[in-house]
N, C-alpha and C positions, 0 to 999 in steps of 0.2 A: 512663734506660734503660742503655745501655752507654757507657762512657767512650771518647772518641776515642783510638785507638791506631794509626791508619794515617796515615802522613805523606806528603808531597809526591810523590816519585818512585814510592813504593809504590802510592799511590792512582792515579796516572796509568797505571802498568803494569796494575793490576787492571782499570781501566775499558777499556783498549785490548784486553787479552786476552779479557775477557768479551764485548766487542762483536764481536771477530773470531770467537770461537766461535759466537756467535749468528748472525752473518752467514754463516758457513760452512754453516749449515743450508740456506740457499737455493741454494748452489752444489754441494752434495754429495748423493749418492744412494747408498743401499746400507746396508751394515751399520754404518757409523759416523755415520749421520745423527742419531743420538740425542745426540751430543756437545754440541749446542747447550744442552742442559739443564745441563751443567757450566759453561757460560758465564754462567749466571744468578748463580752464587755469587760469582765475583770482581767482576762488574759491581755487584751490590748492596753488597758490602762496600766497594768503592771509592767508590761514591756516598754511602754512609752514613758512611764514615770510621772504621768500627769492624769488628774481626774477632774473632769468638768464640774461635777457636783461639789468637790472639795473647793474649787475656785469660787463657786456661787456662795457657799456657806463660810468661806474664809478659813478653811481647815488646811493645815500644812503639817505633814508628818515627816517631811524631808529635813534633815539636820542642816543648820546654817553652815555656810562655808567660811 
């Protein structure tokens, strides 16, 4: 499918930011409660280890094997 292009620290940051945005849904109310939807993107790209935007721009933070 997609080549792995998200490496160590990048992957951890994506998972943490995504999880925090999703958790914020339970603690916020009002006009910004929809932000949890944005948390799905970094969470999924961090868990899968691939980012479509990185592929488009030719960025690779994953170390070579």
